[in-house]
LOMI-454133 format. One line per 10 residues: their letters; for each residue x negated, y, z negated of C-alpha. Coordinates in steps of 0.02 Angstrom, whole numbers, plus 50000, padded with zeros to 5 digits. Layout:
<pts>
A> X:Y:Z | ...
</pts>
This chain:
<pts>
XXXXXXXXXX> 47138:49923:51347 | 47044:49873:51189 | 46925:50017:51212 | 47066:50143:51212 | 47129:50155:51033 | 47206:50319:50979 | 47184:50353:50794 | 47346:50419:50723 | 47340:50508:50556 | 47488:50552:50453
XXXXXXXXXX> 47559:50710:50387 | 47731:50734:50311 | 47829:50871:50396 | 47955:50919:50270 | 47950:51094:50197 | 47996:51275:50213 | 47893:51433:50210 | 47980:51596:50250 | 47875:51701:50366 | 47867:51883:50315
XXXXXXXXXX> 47923:51940:50484 | 48073:51823:50491 | 48249:51886:50458 | 48322:51853:50287 | 48422:51707:50352 | 48295:51638:50476 | 48278:51449:50457 | 48147:51318:50487 | 48162:51137:50538 | 48027:51031:50457
XXXXXXXXXX> 47919:50918:50562 | 47807:50784:50485 | 47652:50816:50588 | 47505:50717:50526 | 47323:50753:50560 | 47251:50609:50658 | 47066:50592:50641 | 46991:50595:50814 | 47162:50566:50891 | 47180:50626:51068
XXXXXXXXXX> 47320:50607:51196 | 47295:50441:51282 | 47312:50449:51470 | 47336:50261:51479 | 47524:50229:51490 | 47508:50054:51420 | 47448:50129:51258 | 47608:50228:51235 | 47664:50118:51093 | 47492:50079:51026
XXXXXXXXXX> 47441:50243:50948 | 47437:50166:50777 | 47260:50106:50753 | 47222:50237:50621 | 47217:50174:50441 | 47393:50169:50372 | 47339:50280:50230 | 47279:50426:50335 | 47312:50586:50236 | 47396:50747:50280
XXXXXXXXXX> 47301:50884:50191 | 47135:50951:50250 | 46988:50866:50165 | 46804:50913:50167 | 46745:50914:50346 | 46919:50934:50419 | 46953:51087:50524 | 47137:51101:50488 | 47289:51021:50567 | 47249:50892:50699
XXXXXXXXXX> 47354:50820:50838 | 47486:50689:50813 | 47526:50576:50959 | 47708:50547:51008 | 47796:50450:51144 | 47940:50570:51171 | 47916:50548:51360 | 47869:50363:51353 | 47685:50412:51358 | 47556:50449:51224
XXXXXXXXXX> 47546:50638:51212 | 47509:50770:51082 | 47671:50830:51002 | 47613:51010:51029 | 47598:50989:51218 | 47765:50901:51248 | 47902:51023:51304 | 48032:50930:51200 | 48105:50971:51029 | 48040:50825:50926
XXXXXXXXXX> 48013:50804:50739 | 47892:50669:50686 | 47898:50582:50518 | 47734:50492:50493 | 47703:50334:50393 | 47619:50440:50259 | 47770:50555:50246 | 47883:50404:50225 | 47770:50339:50089 | 47752:50504:49998
XXXXXXXXXX> 47941:50527:49990 | 47981:50345:49951 | 48087:50330:50109 | 48137:50149:50140 | 48299:50171:50237 | 48386:50286:50360 | 48490:50374:50227 | 48335:50453:50151 | 48267:50509:50320 | 48374:50667:50314
XXXXXXXXXX> 48265:50734:50174 | 48126:50759:50302 | 48218:50818:50458 | 48349:50955:50432 | 48425:50942:50606 | 48472:50762:50563 | 48623:50706:50462 | 48681:50530:50424 | 48850:50459:50378 | 48885:50287:50307
XXXXXXXXXX> 49003:50174:50403 | 49143:50095:50303 | 49115:49907:50276 | 48954:49909:50377 | 48807:49914:50257 | 48653:49994:50335 | 48740:50034:50500 | 48703:50219:50491 | 48789:50345:50604 | 48659:50477:50648
XXXXXXXXXX> 48707:50657:50684 | 48588:50778:50773 | 48629:50963:50790 | 48803:50925:50725 | 48839:50791:50856 | 48864:50609:50811 | 48988:50467:50825 | 49095:50404:50682 | 49220:50308:50787 | 49280:50136:50732
XXXXXXXXXX> 49287:49996:50860 | 49170:49880:50956 | 49197:49974:51120 | 49116:50139:51069 | 48932:50180:51088 | 48837:50312:50990 | 48803:50491:51038 | 48633:50477:50952 | 48531:50335:51022 | 48415:50221:50925
XXXXXXXXXX> 48259:50145:51003 | 48145:50026:50909 | 47981:49981:50992 | 48048:50030:51163 | 48209:49927:51144 | 48373:50024:51160 | 48497:49983:51022 | 48667:49996:51106 | 48757:49993:50937 | 48699:50063:50768
XXXXXXXXXX> 48710:49892:50685 | 48563:49829:50788 | 48451:49965:50714 | 48476:49916:50532 | 48295:49888:50481 | 48187:49919:50328 | 48075:50071:50342 | 47912:49980:50306 | 47755:49951:50408 | 47809:50089:50525
XXXXXXXXXX> 47692:50196:50626 | 47812:50343:50635 | 47991:50396:50666 | 48022:50523:50803 | 48182:50625:50803 | 48211:50693:50979 | 48342:50829:50983 | 48459:50862:51128 | 48509:50745:51272 | 48377:50610:51298
XXXXXXXXXX> 48464:50492:51419 | 48346:50513:51566 | 48208:50400:51500 | 48284:50317:51347 | 48457:50259:51398 | 48634:50321:51420 | 48684:50320:51237 | 48575:50469:51188 | 48692:50612:51230 | 48648:50712:51073
XXXXXXXXXX> 48474:50649:51034 | 48370:50498:50993 | 48290:50411:50843 | 48132:50329:50910 | 48060:50207:50781 | 47885:50141:50811 | 47823:49996:50706 | 47639:49959:50680 | 47559:49856:50819 | 47441:49710:50791
XXXXXXXXXX> 47258:49763:50794 | 47122:49661:50874 | 46974:49611:50769 | 47042:49684:50606 | 47102:49599:50447 | 47220:49702:50341 | 47334:49676:50193 | 47460:49804:50133 | 47580:49791:49987 | 47706:49907:49910
XXXXXXXXXX> 47805:49884:49750 | 47932:50005:49683 | 48045:50005:49531 | 48171:50139:49488 | 48322:50169:49382 | 48470:50274:49438 | 48611:50361:49347 | 48737:50252:49438 | 48858:50158:49324 | 48794:49994:49255
XXXXXXXXXX> 48609:49951:49246 | 48565:50061:49395 | 48406:49966:49438 | 48325:49975:49609 | 48173:49869:49654 | 48078:49841:49816 | 47929:49735:49864 | 47851:49745:50037 | 47696:49667:50111 | 47611:49663:50281
XXXXXXXXXX> 47458:49577:50350 | 47358:49598:50511 | 47264:49439:50560 | 47146:49415:50708 | 47185:49251:50796 | 47054:49254:50933 | 46940:49389:51001 | 47081:49449:51114 | 47235:49415:51009 | 47305:49464:50840
XXXXXXXXXX> 47456:49432:50731 | 47547:49556:50619 | 47670:49494:50488 | 47776:49599:50371 | 47909:49551:50245 | 48016:49635:50114 | 48145:49605:49979 | 48247:49741:49897 | 48380:49748:49763 | 48494:49896:49729
XXXXXXXXXX> 48619:49886:49586 | 48795:49949:49617 | 48830:50132:49653 | 49004:50115:49577 | 49088:50007:49445 | 49244:49900:49450 | 49320:49906:49275 | 49435:49755:49301 | 49333:49631:49401 | 49159:49569:49357
XXXXXXXXXX> 49097:49580:49535 | 48928:49619:49611 | 48947:49783:49704 | 48761:49807:49732 | 48657:49750:49878 | 48513:49628:49901 | 48417:49621:50064 | 48267:49527:50129 | 48184:49502:50295 | 48028:49510:50398
XXXXXXXXXX> 47946:49553:50563 | 47816:49459:50666 | 47717:49530:50812 | 47588:49439:50916 | 47472:49533:51034 | 47371:49447:51170 | 47257:49533:51295 | 47198:49396:51413 | 47105:49525:51517 | 47075:49711:51522
XXXXXXXXXX> 47220:49723:51646 | 47353:49625:51551 | 47429:49655:51382 | 47568:49546:51309 | 47664:49578:51148 | 47791:49456:51076 | 47894:49514:50927 | 48036:49451:50820 | 48124:49516:50666 | 48260:49460:50545
XXXXXXXXXX> 48355:49542:50403 | 48489:49475:50286 | 48596:49586:50176 | 48714:49531:50038 | 48833:49644:49943 | 48938:49798:49986 | 48815:49928:49918 | 48850:50101:49988 | 49006:50045:50083 | 49120:50036:49929
XXXXXXXXXX> 49262:50163:49933 | 49332:50235:49770 | 49461:50370:49739 | 49406:50551:49748 | 49581:50624:49740 | 49751:50546:49706 | 49921:50630:49721 | 49970:50688:49545 | 50099:50571:49469 | 50099:50468:49629
XXXXXXXXXX> 50096:50279:49630 | 49906:50262:49654 | 49871:50395:49524 | 49984:50306:49398 | 49910:50133:49430 | 49732:50198:49416 | 49769:50292:49255 | 49836:50132:49176 | 49662:50058:49202 | 49565:50210:49143
XXXXXXXXXX> 49517:50266:49318 | 49538:50451:49359 | 49501:50519:49531 | 49379:50665:49545 | 49230:50720:49651 | 49118:50636:49522 | 49219:50478:49500 | 49115:50319:49504 | 49247:50195:49441 | 49377:50086:49522
XXXXXXXXXX> 49500:49951:49467 | 49547:49815:49592 | 49626:49644:49598 | 49529:49580:49750 | 49338:49568:49756 | 49236:49670:49880 | 49110:49568:49976 | 48995:49599:50122 | 48854:49501:50203 | 48763:49529:50366
XXXXXXXXXX> 48622:49463:50472 | 48529:49553:50610 | 48387:49482:50712 | 48301:49499:50879 | 48159:49446:50992 | 48068:49538:51130 | 47928:49516:51256 | 47833:49665:51320 | 47711:49641:51465 | 47596:49781:51526
XXXXXXXXXX> 47493:49766:51683 | 47353:49880:51743 | 47377:49896:51930 | 47220:49997:51961 | 47197:50181:51991 | 47280:50222:51824 | 47449:50145:51870 | 47534:50035:51741 | 47684:49921:51758 | 47783:49883:51600
XXXXXXXXXX> 47913:49745:51588 | 48019:49727:51431 | 48144:49590:51391 | 48240:49591:51227 | 48384:49507:51137 | 48471:49564:50977 | 48610:49489:50873 | 48713:49556:50729 | 48848:49474:50626 | 48939:49535:50472
XXXXXXXXXX> 49080:49467:50364 | 49177:49576:50245 | 49320:49570:50122 | 49393:49719:50029 | 49544:49772:49928 | 49618:49901:50047 | 49719:49997:49918 | 49572:49989:49792 | 49692:49968:49645 | 49759:49827:49536
XXXXXXXXXX> 49930:49845:49618 | 49974:49710:49744 | 49997:49831:49889 | 49874:49818:50035 | 49763:49688:49954 | 49716:49580:50102 | 49580:49644:50216 | 49453:49521:50281 | 49359:49523:50442 | 49195:49529:50530
XXXXXXXXXX> 49089:49605:50666 | 48991:49515:50800 | 48869:49599:50918 | 48738:49531:51037 | 48645:49616:51177 | 48517:49572:51309 | 48414:49711:51387 | 48285:49715:51525 | 48180:49861:51582 | 48042:49881:51710
XXXXXXXXXX> 47943:50043:51718 | 47802:50106:51828 | 47691:50243:51757 | 47572:50345:51862 | 47405:50412:51800 | 47432:50555:51679 | 47286:50655:51746 | 47305:50758:51901 | 47434:50884:51957 | 47577:50762:51976
XXXXXXXXXX> 47625:50619:51860 | 47784:50520:51846 | 47878:50371:51779 | 48013:50273:51867 | 48105:50116:51825 | 48264:50014:51808 | 48366:49962:51657 | 48495:49826:51624 | 48608:49798:51473 | 48727:49654:51438
XXXXXXXXXX> 48825:49680:51277 | 48966:49584:51196 | 49043:49663:51041 | 49186:49587:50942 | 49281:49644:50787 | 49412:49538:50700 | 49519:49589:50554 | 49657:49514:50448 | 49762:49638:50351 | 49906:49603:50234
XXXXXXXXXX> 50026:49699:50124 | 50145:49643:49988 | 50200:49818:49937 | 50233:49755:49763 | 50351:49614:49815 | 50343:49454:49711 | 50263:49324:49824 | 50159:49170:49784 | 49976:49208:49742 | 49864:49219:49894
XXXXXXXXXX> 50005:49251:50015 | 50052:49411:50104 | 50229:49467:50136 | 50178:49575:50284 | 50020:49559:50384 | 49931:49568:50549 | 49778:49496:50634 | 49674:49599:50755 | 49540:49529:50870 | 49454:49653:50985
XXXXXXXXXX> 49315:49612:51108 | 49216:49731:51218 | 49100:49661:51352 | 48989:49791:51433 | 48866:49784:51575 | 48762:49935:51620 | 48636:49961:51761 | 48525:50113:51780 | 48381:50181:51882 | 48279:50327:51818
XXXXXXXXXX> 48138:50444:51866 | 48048:50586:51781 | 47897:50681:51844 | 47786:50825:51792 | 47703:50940:51916 | 47567:51066:51871 | 47590:51219:51980 | 47436:51296:51900 | 47324:51250:51756 | 47447:51334:51637
XXXXXXXXXX> 47615:51320:51723 | 47708:51156:51740 | 47875:51090:51800 | 47974:50938:51740 | 48116:50854:51832 | 48204:50692:51796 | 48366:50599:51834 | 48454:50439:51787 | 48590:50353:51888 | 48701:50239:51783
XXXXXXXXXX> 48834:50114:51831 | 48943:50053:51686 | 49061:49905:51692 | 49159:49909:51529 | 49294:49792:51468 | 49405:49788:51316 | 49532:49659:51258 | 49645:49663:51105 | 49748:49526:51026 | 49854:49602:50888
XXXXXXXXXX> 49971:49481:50802 | 50100:49547:50680 | 50223:49407:50640 | 50323:49514:50518 | 50344:49651:50651 | 50283:49783:50530 | 50292:49914:50666 | 50270:50076:50565 | 50117:50010:50474 | 50019:49903:50594
XXXXXXXXXX> 50101:49901:50763 | 50194:49765:50860 | 50116:49612:50938 | 49996:49677:51069 | 49894:49580:51195 | 49803:49666:51336 | 49641:49675:51432 | 49568:49834:51504 | 49423:49862:51621 | 49345:50011:51704
XXXXXXXXXX> 49187:50057:51798 | 49098:50223:51798 | 48952:50297:51893 | 48855:50445:51829 | 48703:50551:51869 | 48618:50634:51720 | 48467:50745:51741 | 48344:50867:51663 | 48243:51013:51732 | 48111:51107:51637
XXXXXXXXXX> 47971:51233:51650 | 47827:51256:51528 | 47687:51383:51515 | 47528:51374:51412 | 47517:51554:51352 | 47351:51525:51266 | 47265:51359:51229 | 47367:51328:51070 | 47532:51410:51117 | 47658:51326:51233
XXXXXXXXXX> 47824:51401:51290 | 47956:51298:51379 | 48135:51302:51443 | 48244:51153:51490 | 48417:51117:51557 | 48489:50944:51529 | 48648:50855:51579 | 48675:50697:51478 | 48799:50556:51478 | 48890:50442:51358
XXXXXXXXXX> 48997:50308:51439 | 49187:50298:51433 | 49282:50189:51310 | 49457:50142:51254 | 49570:50184:51109 | 49560:50041:50987 | 49747:50000:50976 | 49831:50074:51129 | 49696:50034:51256 | 49708:50210:51326
XXXXXXXXXX> 49552:50263:51421 | 49437:50386:51333 | 49335:50477:51464 | 49144:50497:51464 | 49059:50622:51351 | 48954:50745:51452 | 48834:50865:51365 | 48756:51013:51454 | 48613:51088:51357 | 48498:51238:51374
XXXXXXXXXX> 48344:51244:51264 | 48205:51372:51242 | 48055:51326:51139 | 47887:51385:51077 | 47752:51273:51003 | 47599:51351:50923 | 47449:51306:50817 | 47374:51460:50737 | 47247:51527:50611 | 47106:51408:50654
XXXXXXXXXX> 47228:51260:50657 | 47290:51292:50481 | 47466:51342:50533 | 47584:51252:50650 | 47741:51347:50698 | 47870:51279:50820 | 48034:51363:50870 | 48180:51294:50971 | 48339:51384:51022 | 48479:51277:51092
XXXXXXXXXX> 48652:51298:51167 | 48748:51140:51208 | 48923:51115:51276 | 49004:50943:51266 | 49143:50908:51390 | 49256:50767:51335 | 49173:50742:51165 | 49230:50572:51100 | 49301:50583:50925 | 49421:50498:50808
XXXXXXXXXX> 49572:50571:50721 | 49654:50498:50568 | 49833:50451:50603 | 49950:50453:50455 | 50072:50311:50431 | 49976:50169:50513 | 49872:50038:50426 | 49741:50051:50563 | 49746:50237:50535 | 49640:50301:50679
XXXXXXXXXX> 49652:50349:50861 | 49509:50380:50983 | 49520:50528:51099 | 49423:50659:51196 | 49406:50821:51098 | 49416:50938:51246 | 49263:51048:51240 | 49141:51066:51098 | 49004:51195:51070 | 48847:51187:50965
XXXXXXXXXX> 48713:51321:50966 | 48576:51374:50848 | 48392:51387:50808 | 48264:51269:50731 | 48096:51323:50665 | 47962:51196:50618 | 47817:51242:50507 | 47665:51159:50427 | 47525:51254:50340 | 47361:51216:50252
XXXXXXXXXX> 47327:51376:50152 | 47173:51303:50069 | 47091:51136:50038 | 47208:51011:49957 | 47368:51113:49975 | 47496:51072:50109 | 47656:51174:50128 | 47777:51120:50261 | 47956:51158:50293 | 48099:51206:50401
XXXXXXXXXX> 48278:51259:50419 | 48409:51233:50552 | 48548:51356:50589 | 48685:51270:50687 | 48850:51350:50737 | 48976:51222:50798 | 49158:51232:50851 | 49294:51133:50936 | 49366:51215:51092 | 49544:51185:51152
XXXXXXXXXX> 49576:51037:51037 | 49758:51013:50990 | 49867:50863:50952 | 49765:50812:50798 | 49873:50733:50661 | 49903:50848:50512 | 49826:50814:50343 | 49933:50786:50189 | 50002:50949:50123 | 49945:51054:50271
XXXXXXXXXX> 50045:51217:50287 | 50175:51203:50425 | 50216:51322:50565 | 50276:51332:50744 | 50117:51392:50830 | 49936:51442:50801 | 49783:51350:50738 | 49766:51252:50576 | 49953:51242:50547 | 50055:51082:50553
XXXXXXXXXX> 50178:51085:50697 | 50320:50959:50670 | 50341:50823:50799 | 50493:50822:50913 | 50503:50633:50885 | 50594:50589:50723 | 50478:50505:50599 | 50320:50543:50696 | 50182:50642:50607 | 50154:50823:50648
XXXXXXXXXX> 50002:50885:50739 | 49886:51034:50727 | 49771:51136:50838 | 49592:51137:50768 | 49514:51249:50901 | 49379:51357:50822 | 49348:51240:50676 | 49171:51176:50643 | 49127:50998:50688 | 49147:50862:50559
XXXXXXXXXX> 48987:50825:50461 | 48898:50978:50532 | 48832:51099:50400 | 48789:51270:50469 | 48626:51284:50371 | 48508:51144:50325 | 48338:51167:50243 | 48197:51053:50188 | 48041:51105:50094 | 47888:51014:50026
XXXXXXXXXX> 47736:51076:49933 | 47597:50951:49897 | 47432:50980:49810 | 47289:50855:49801 | 47128:50874:49699 | 46991:50757:49636 | 47024:50711:49454 | 46899:50578:49402 | 46768:50476:49492 | 46838:50419:49658
XXXXXXXXXX> 47017:50463:49613 | 47119:50604:49688 | 47270:50667:49594 | 47422:50741:49678 | 47578:50837:49634 | 47726:50857:49752 | 47891:50948:49750 | 48026:50944:49883 | 48202:51008:49911 | 48340:50968:50035
XXXXXXXXXX> 48481:51095:50050 | 48642:51093:50151 | 48780:51221:50164 | 48960:51162:50144 | 49045:51056:50278 | 49198:50947:50310 | 49218:50764:50351 | 49362:50801:50470 | 49413:50914:50613 | 49559:50988:50516
XXXXXXXXXX> 49467:51078:50375 | 49563:50972:50251 | 49504:51044:50082 | 49497:50869:50008 | 49371:50819:50141 | 49252:50963:50103 | 49078:50942:50030 | 49013:51095:49938 | 48842:51169:49971 | 48710:51071:49877
XXXXXXXXXX> 48523:51056:49851 | 48433:50893:49811 | 48265:50916:49723 | 48127:50787:49706 | 47962:50781:49611 | 47817:50660:49611 | 47648:50648:49527 | 47511:50519:49542 | 47338:50473:49598 | 47255:50380:49740
XXXXXXXXXX> 47083:50312:49769 | 46977:50411:49891 | 46971:50261:50009 | 47161:50247:50003 | 47155:50068:49943 | 47262:50101:49791 | 47389:50232:49742 | 47511:50252:49599 | 47657:50373:49603 | 47787:50420:49474
XXXXXXXXXX> 47937:50505:49552 | 48109:50574:49524 | 48234:50596:49665 | 48390:50703:49650 | 48320:50784:49494 | 48480:50874:49446 | 48589:50721:49479 | 48700:50799:49612 | 48844:50682:49652 | 48848:50708:49841
XXXXXXXXXX> 48958:50583:49936 | 48902:50492:50092 | 49078:50494:50163 | 49254:50552:50119 | 49408:50471:50194 | 49595:50501:50179 | 49712:50355:50142 | 49819:50346:50301 | 49965:50252:50220 | 49993:50368:50071
XXXXXXXXXX> 50172:50398:50130 | 50215:50216:50094 | 50171:50230:49910 | 50321:50292:49809 | 50306:50311:49621 | 50431:50338:49481 | 50462:50517:49540 | 50543:50453:49699 | 50421:50552:49806 | 50288:50472:49912
XXXXXXXXXX> 50103:50498:49876 | 50093:50586:50044 | 50226:50712:49995 | 50128:50744:49835 | 49964:50779:49926 | 49897:50611:49982 | 49754:50503:49919 | 49569:50511:49964 | 49419:50398:49945 | 49233:50432:49943
XXXXXXXXXX> 49077:50326:49934 | 48902:50355:49866 | 48731:50305:49928 | 48545:50315:49884 | 48543:50506:49883 | 48695:50522:49770 | 48611:50488:49601 | 48456:50539:49507 | 48323:50403:49522 | 48168:50394:49414
XXXXXXXX> 48037:50268:49460 | 47860:50217:49501 | 47778:50157:49662 | 47617:50057:49681 | 47530:50043:49851 | 47384:49930:49890 | 47280:49912:50049 | 47137:49797:50089
</pts>
């Protein structure tokens, strides 16, 4: 094994270049493909996650002696393969691309991959909801898995909270688009984020350090600082240890004008990996990681719109807070607090069986806990001021996989997977509604404790067969058995039925079997041009509505994809195209339900369609200049989806789409038919572009200048096209300038992100209890148009800073 080290270089895929022959609106999806000096696809399956032995500072642009773009190795099929020979739509963000764009967390990843969107999760700092090709999951509750899977070093993260890690000492991030459940797990119905950290390296001593300081236009001091370090230490001739650690501080994104509270976020943690190769046939890797986060950071909600002359509008105005799309202020009477811990351990054993066969066994455990406290009404009025709770998640996974030799006409992988997950959410809510009660007490309140135990068993197989030297077939399937439980204890001693629901105690359980599969054909037109076509049927397990316990059926995607991967012009141009058409049956979504403090219901959204085109492009026009870019066109729509609660102020009617049809039940909210509307958080056009130029400046120093842009067309944060949940089209521009030593030991970068200070929200949310707020006018806030919150994150403010990198 030690003799088989693939050298992986790094190139940032992030830009756009309009081809002269493309239509005026043709779009490209950027792919961070890095040249890897001497890197070749590794036929040894056990090396699938060890393609990281290239120096961390490997550069993207062609340098003297280079012959253009070189291969980057990916593990999109759980093997080490060249990205250009894998018949899968995959974008790769290399370690160098992450460094060049100062990407330290998942929120900033969207700047490099236009088919990817992210959405913050209220009260869950760092628990990012990923969206690929318009499909994601933003459903509250412990019982719901994600449509976009997350895998870190081969370990499936069954819930987004487990994947909350710092983007440091990573080898690469792969974004696999379309259903990926055959090899990577059932919760990858829309795609997969495959994160690969750097492996320990035998016989090599390394030290890496990164320090960054920046200042944002956020209210208050706006400081952001990060320090990260990693070391690779040989222990014996056949073992090595890799240690990495970080600490980061981000000042608040918003300001509370009445309470002197810390609304920023401080996080620290580390990762340890130990590699031991007792023989050429055995390879053992033990790893553990831990991260602690303190402070609400990007999860703080503030008012974007308040009903004119309504109660909330009046209370805010008395404190100098005025809702608007650029509002960054709030006034509360209860502090916001949030702290979380996530950690895990894993053991990976790889055995050479002879003849090129490899057996891989992976055992892993992860744990997440979070405690939170917020002022629900986000005002100084004593309305819904009690909201404390927490989240608990722990999972155990086991996987065994047999890989055949990659050479020859037929190769395959088969294996079995087991997941045991227990997820629990508990929440205490209280409301005084302005009534004079003793301090610290609540006139009306409820306590909710929800637990979801899940066991999942799966067997999988995928094989590739070469009919001829140029023509190949791929076929794979995964059989899954899910055993899912859900229990709810909802205590409401004041019987506040309209707001929170009556006392409810129940336990639900269901089992589900499913067969997901993929078929594909690929043809090597010429040595550097590959065409492929695939059909996939994915699977996302069933769940329950959070309060009623009603069953929500599985989410089944059926996807057709046509692709072309090419490397042209003496390897100085890489151009990849993917066309996709996906239908989701039973798409699991969440609708906001007016008039309840919980405010949400989980349901199946009938049928959902997403179709479009992605074009990936990287070019080296001449020495030192790299232009890369892409755009995604994505047309999405709900099909046959009615019964969605109306938004505040929606025009009424008796039939048709996007009109509010009154309920036949007195006091119940009206509903609307949203068929034909675009998906929530799914812009139709997304573009990224990067231009980087490097040139020797003095002695052994190389100067560089980089510009990048990330553009999205307008979109909504709801199914109903509520105008108050719309985000306008926007473009985020970044610039950087600096120098690095020719041996990559030292680099210094000055940067600005979000140059024009665009105030783009991470999330917009309607207040579901606006009808219970009645001001001096005698009309409820709901009747006057409702109230809306938004929150801001790392991409929402201009940041000017400097980064120092050191390697030894």
